[in-house]
Backbone as a ProteinNet text record, in pm:
[ID]
protein_1_A
[PRIMARY]
MKYKLTAVLLIIAIISCSFSRFFIYAGYQLNKNYIATKLCENRNKPWLHCNGKCYLMKKIKQAEEKQNAAEREAQKNLVQESYCEAIPEIKFYTQLLQVIAIPNNRIKLPDGYNAIFRPPQLG
[TERTIARY]
-3338.4	-3326.1	-3191.6	-3088.6	-2947.6	-2925.7	-2977.2	-2964.1	-3032.6	-3148.9	-3217.2	-3128.3	-3080.9	-3004.9	-2876.3	-2804.5	-2686.9	-2731.6	-2841.5	-2885.9	-2916.3	-2972.7	-3012.3	-2882.9	-2782.9	-2661.3	-2585	-2584.6	-2515.2	-2587.2	-2712.4	-2784.8	-2753.1	-2754.4	-2715.4	-2579	-2483.3	-2345.8	-2327.7	-2404.1	-2398.1	-2465	-2575	-2645.2	-2560.9	-2495.2	-2411	-2295.3	-2237	-2128.9	-2182.2	-2308.1	-2363.7	-2404.5	-2452.2	-2501.5	-2410.5	-2286.4	-2188.2	-2198.7	-2224.9	-2238.3	-2363	-2464	-2591.7	-2565.5	-2498.4	-2464.3	-2374.6	-2284.1	-2194.9	-2276.2	-2361.8	-2443.6	-2543	-2603.1	-2699.9	-2623.4	-2499.9	-2429.8	-2393.6	-2361.8	-2334.1	-2455.5	-2576	-2692.6	-2732.4	-2713.7	-2736.2	-2640.2	-2515.4	-2420.3	-2366	-2458.7	-2416.2	-2357.5	-2422.2	-2378.4	-2235.6	-2220.9	-2092.1	-1982.8	-2010.4	-1911.7	-1869.3	-1970.8	-1945.8	-1861.7	-1879.2	-1810.8	-1675.7	-1662.4	-1541.8	-1450.4	-1511.9	-1432.4	-1406.1	-1476.2	-1466.2	-1331.7	-1263.1	-1142.6	-1157	-1275.5	-1294.1	-1373.3	-1373.1	-1460	-1417.1	-1299.7	-1252.3	-1274.2	-1338.1	-1368.5	-1514.2	-1601.1	-1742.2	-1793.6	-1722.3	-1767.6	-1766.3	-1702.9	-1705.1	-1830.5	-1906	-2031.2	-2012.8	-1903.5	-1874	-1967.3	-1976.2	-2069.1	-2045	-1919.9	-1882.2	-1881.3	-1920.9	-1926	-1787.1	-1685	-1547.6	-1519.5	-1569.9	-1560.2	-1632.6	-1754.8	-1836.4	-1771.6	-1717.5	-1646	-1521.1	-1452	-1334.3	-1369.8	-1481.3	-1526.3	-1576.3	-1647.7	-1696.9	-1580.7	-1477.6	-1362.8	-1283	-1274.9	-1206.9	-1284.7	-1416.2	-1503.6	-1479.3	-1476.3	-1459.5	-1313.9	-1216.6	-1084.1	-1078.6	-1145.7	-1141.5	-1209.8	-1326.3	-1395.1	-1314.8	-1249.3	-1164.6	-1049.5	-987.5	-877.9	-928.5	-1050.9	-1106.4	-1130.1	-1178.7	-1215	-1074	-975.1	-845.8	-791.8	-801.6	-759.9	-834.3	-959.1	-1041.8	-1000.1	-966.2	-919.3	-784.3	-700.3	-569.1	-587.5	-684.8	-708.3	-774.4	-834.2	-897	-799.2	-700.5	-594.9	-498.7	-494.8	-398.3	-333.4	-204.8	-134.5	-107.5	-108.3	-71.7	26.9	111.3	229.2	233	226.5	224.4	357.4	442.3	568.9	573.5	501.6	497.5	394.2	427.4	337	252.1	124.8	34.1	46.9	40.7	52	-86.7	-104.8	-230.4	-221.1	-318.6	-315.9	-441.1	-427.6	-535.9	-547.1	-656	-669.7	-715	-643.4	-676.9	-752.1	-753.1	-832.5	-962.8	-1061.8	-1189.4	-1191.1	-1243	-1239.9	-1332.6	-1462.3	-1559.8	-1667.6	-1708.1	-1809.8	-1936.1	-2036.9	-2168.3	-2260.3	-2322.7	-2421.7	-2553.6	-2619.1	-2751.3	-2849.4	-2941	-3043.4	-3134.8	-3181.6	-3276.9	-3411.1	-3482.6	-3614.2	-3724.7	-3751.2	-3853.1	-3986.3	-4089.4	-4225.7	-4279.2	-4332.6	-4385.6	-4534.2	-4582.2	-4727	-4801.7	-4927.6	-5013.2	-5020.5	-5059.3	-5074.2	-5176.9	-5286	-5393.6	-5379.9	-5261.2	-5246.1	-5312.1	-5334.2	-5403.8	-5543.1	-5609.5	-5747.7	-5753.2	-5641.4	-5640.3	-5607.7	-5502.1	-5454.7	-5512.4	-5619.3	-5671.8	-5744.9	-5761.2	-5825.1	-5976.7	-6041.2	-6180.2	-6258.3	-6370	-6449	-6555.5	-6554.5	-6645	-6770.3	-6882.5	-7002.3	-7072
15371.7	15517.2	15538.8	15478.6	15505.9	15451.4	15340.9	15285.8	15367.8	15427.8	15513.3	15641.1	15692.9	15817.1	15788.7	15668.7	15634.1	15609.5	15547.1	15523.9	15652.3	15754	15883.9	15955	15959	16028	15960.4	15831	15765.8	15803.6	15804.7	15837.6	15980	16076.7	16211.8	16228	16153.3	16155.5	16104.8	16001.1	15943.7	16039.4	16102.5	16196.8	16326.1	16368.6	16489.1	16469	16345.3	16320.5	16321.8	16267.9	16266.6	16394.9	16482.8	16614.1	16734.2	16708.7	16813.5	16940.2	16917.3	17030.8	17113.3	17042.7	17114.4	17201.9	17147.2	17228.9	17341.5	17334	17446.2	17554.6	17505.6	17604.9	17668.1	17593.4	17657.1	17758.5	17727.7	17818.1	17942.1	17924.3	18042.4	18132.7	18073	18157.2	18221.9	18159.5	18217.8	18337.1	18330.5	18429.3	18500.3	18518.2	18578	18720.2	18803.9	18939.8	18945.9	18867.6	18866.8	18810.6	18705.2	18645	18741.9	18816.2	18916.8	19036.2	19073.1	19190	19159	19047.3	19010.8	18906.9	18805.6	18681.9	18675.6	18748.7	18736	18791.2	18719.4	18757.7	18878.1	18897.6	19007.5	19121.9	19136.6	19236.6	19378.4	19401.1	19533.2	19554.3	19453.4	19468	19453	19548.3	19524.2	19500.9	19546.4	19529	19387.5	19290.2	19150.1	19075.1	19143.5	19090	18949.4	18927	18800.8	18771.7	18864.2	18856	18723.6	18685.9	18574.3	18433.4	18433.6	18303.8	18236.2	18318.4	18265.3	18181.8	18237.5	18174.6	18042.3	18046.3	17927.4	17826.6	17851.8	17754	17695.3	17783.4	17731.2	17630.4	17659.9	17570.9	17433	17440.9	17321.5	17234.9	17303.2	17232.2	17164.3	17236.8	17173.4	17058.9	17062.3	16951.8	16824.3	16852.6	16742.4	16672.7	16760.8	16711.3	16626.9	16673.4	16603.3	16472.4	16464.2	16343.5	16242.6	16298.8	16207.9	16148.7	16236.2	16183.4	16074.3	16088.7	15988.7	15860.9	15866.8	15753.8	15677.3	15760.9	15696.1	15625	15679.5	15620.8	15488.3	15487.8	15369.3	15259.1	15301.1	15217.3	15145.9	15230	15176.9	15072.9	15087.4	14999.4	14867.9	14874	14747.7	14661	14713	14625.7	14564.3	14436.4	14362.2	14256.3	14247.6	14142.1	14027	13903.1	13793.9	13708.5	13648.1	13566.7	13448.1	13335.7	13200.7	13144.4	13125.4	13068.4	12916.2	12852	12704.5	12654	12554.6	12498	12395.2	12415.1	12314.3	12177.1	12073.1	11935.5	11881.7	11829.1	11776.4	11624.9	11560.7	11413.4	11354	11257	11184.6	11046.3	11014.1	10874.7	10781.3	10675.4	10578.8	10452	10442.9	10323.2	10365.3	10272.3	10287	10269.9	10374.5	10369.8	10277.1	10262.4	10180.4	10139.6	10017.3	9965.4	9974	10034.1	10051	9957.9	9863	9773.4	9839.5	9824.2	9887.5	9770.1	9770	9662.5	9662.3	9544.7	9523.3	9505.5	9614.7	9607	9642.9	9552.3	9573.6	9520.4	9582.7	9544.8	9454.8	9337.5	9238.6	9267.8	9289.5	9314.2	9183.4	9191.9	9067.1	9012.7	8891.5	8826.8	8887.2	8935.3	8994.9	9144.7	9192	9343.7	9396.7	9324.1	9377.3	9421.1	9349.7	9388	9511.9	9544.6	9672.1	9786.3	9780.9	9891.5	9879.4	9941.7	9954.5	10076.8	10131.7	10256.4	10238.2	10351.7	10346.9	10314.2	10241.6	10210.1	10320.8	10372.5	10477.8	10418.6	10467.2	10449.1	10331.3
-4308.5	-4336.2	-4386.7	-4324.5	-4366.6	-4507.9	-4546.4	-4680.1	-4782.4	-4757.9	-4852.8	-4875.6	-4768.6	-4785	-4875.4	-4843.7	-4913.6	-5067.9	-5094	-5234.2	-5302.3	-5235.8	-5301	-5326.5	-5234.1	-5257.2	-5377.1	-5389.4	-5497.9	-5630.1	-5628.3	-5756.7	-5800.5	-5700.3	-5726.3	-5779.5	-5725.9	-5766.1	-5918.9	-5950.1	-6087.9	-6185.6	-6144.8	-6234.1	-6250.3	-6145.1	-6156.4	-6253.6	-6254.5	-6348.6	-6492.1	-6514.1	-6648.4	-6700.6	-6611.2	-6648.1	-6617.4	-6625.5	-6575.3	-6677.4	-6803.7	-6894.5	-6855	-6815.4	-6786.4	-6662.7	-6557.7	-6447.3	-6473.8	-6560.5	-6595.5	-6666.6	-6755.1	-6827.2	-6738.3	-6640.2	-6546.9	-6450.8	-6412.7	-6337.1	-6406.8	-6540.8	-6622.5	-6636.8	-6659.6	-6672.5	-6547.7	-6424.9	-6297.6	-6269	-6306.1	-6273.4	-6402.7	-6493.2	-6623.9	-6604.6	-6535.1	-6516.6	-6444.6	-6336.9	-6272.6	-6359.3	-6433.9	-6521.5	-6637	-6689.7	-6798.9	-6745.9	-6621.6	-6575.6	-6502.7	-6441.8	-6368.8	-6416.5	-6478.9	-6524.4	-6668.6	-6755.1	-6901.3	-6949.7	-7039.5	-7086.7	-7179.3	-7246.8	-7338	-7272.4	-7146.9	-7085.6	-7120.8	-7161.6	-7197.3	-7349.1	-7423.8	-7561.9	-7581.9	-7547	-7555.9	-7698	-7803.6	-7939.4	-7984.3	-7907.4	-7936.4	-7894.7	-7803.6	-7752.1	-7700.8	-7620	-7568.1	-7449.1	-7358.4	-7243.4	-7165.6	-7153.8	-7070.9	-7136.6	-7269.5	-7338.7	-7351.6	-7351.1	-7352.6	-7220	-7112.2	-6982.8	-6978	-7035.6	-7047.4	-7126.5	-7244.4	-7325.5	-7256.7	-7186.1	-7112.2	-7003.3	-6936.3	-6830.1	-6893	-7004.5	-7061.3	-7117.1	-7175.3	-7217.6	-7101.4	-6987.2	-6869.4	-6816.8	-6820.3	-6779	-6868.1	-7001.6	-7093.2	-7077.7	-7062.4	-7037.5	-6916.2	-6803.5	-6678.7	-6698.2	-6770.1	-6791.6	-6875.2	-6983.1	-7069.3	-6990.6	-6897.4	-6820.8	-6727.1	-6669	-6581.7	-6665.2	-6783	-6865.2	-6905.6	-6933.3	-6970.2	-6845.3	-6733.3	-6603.8	-6576.1	-6603.7	-6583.8	-6692.4	-6811.1	-6909.3	-6870	-6810.4	-6768.4	-6658.2	-6574.1	-6468.1	-6521.9	-6638.4	-6682.8	-6745.7	-6810.7	-6876.5	-6776	-6776.6	-6682.9	-6762.6	-6744.3	-6813.4	-6707.1	-6758.7	-6674.1	-6737.3	-6661.7	-6703.9	-6625.8	-6692.9	-6625.8	-6654	-6545.3	-6568.2	-6586.2	-6506.1	-6510.4	-6612.4	-6678.2	-6783.8	-6705	-6719.4	-6650.1	-6699.5	-6614.2	-6658.7	-6679.8	-6802.1	-6843	-6839.9	-6767.6	-6763.8	-6831.8	-6913.1	-6982.6	-6921.8	-6862.9	-6810.4	-6921	-6943.4	-7043.6	-6993.2	-6864.2	-6808.3	-6753.8	-6768.4	-6722.1	-6570.7	-6503.7	-6358.3	-6294.7	-6347.4	-6284.7	-6393.7	-6383.3	-6481.1	-6401.5	-6462	-6407	-6473.7	-6402.8	-6462.1	-6466.9	-6588	-6604.5	-6593.3	-6500.7	-6490.9	-6607.2	-6638.5	-6756.8	-6691.6	-6667.3	-6604.4	-6713.4	-6783.8	-6893.6	-6839.7	-6887.9	-6850.9	-6950.7	-6900.4	-6991.9	-7006.1	-7123.4	-7146.9	-7145.3	-7112.1	-7108.5	-7254.8	-7266.5	-7400.1	-7483.9	-7430.6	-7511.8	-7513.2	-7538.2	-7548.6	-7672.1	-7770.5	-7893.8	-7861.7	-7765.9	-7730.9	-7651.3	-7581.4	-7504.1	-7588.7	-7670.3	-7749.6	-7892.4	-7916.9	-8054	-8077.7	-8193.4	-8212.9	-8194.7	-8158.8	-8136.3	-8277.8	-8263	-8375.4	-8403	-8525.7	-8561.8	-8624.5	-8585.5	-8640.8	-8669.4
[MASK]
+++++++++++++++++++++++++++++++++++++++++++++++++++++++++++++++++++++++++++++++++++++++++++++++++++++++++++++++++++++++++++

């Protein structure tokens, strides 16, 4: 049960990162009246017909910047430099270490092997 709950929470976390724009847009649609009357920068200029779209664009831009910053940080963590001070010593062995004898186990065929191995006679 504990592992299933952990798996579900991890899946939700991954999906929420991928669909952050969708969640911002859904939150805008659900609170459209409140955003237009309280949070909109152009609420005192009704002839612009902004209706909170400026707030929506600002939030989307913030989410993109946050995602780009996270990607840059991940890229920084991937790049690693290594420096090797000592030169490794490479040895080549010129002498044969062991001679392995291969036995000569051949099978001797009987003298009349021509009678055994022949193609079938047709017709």
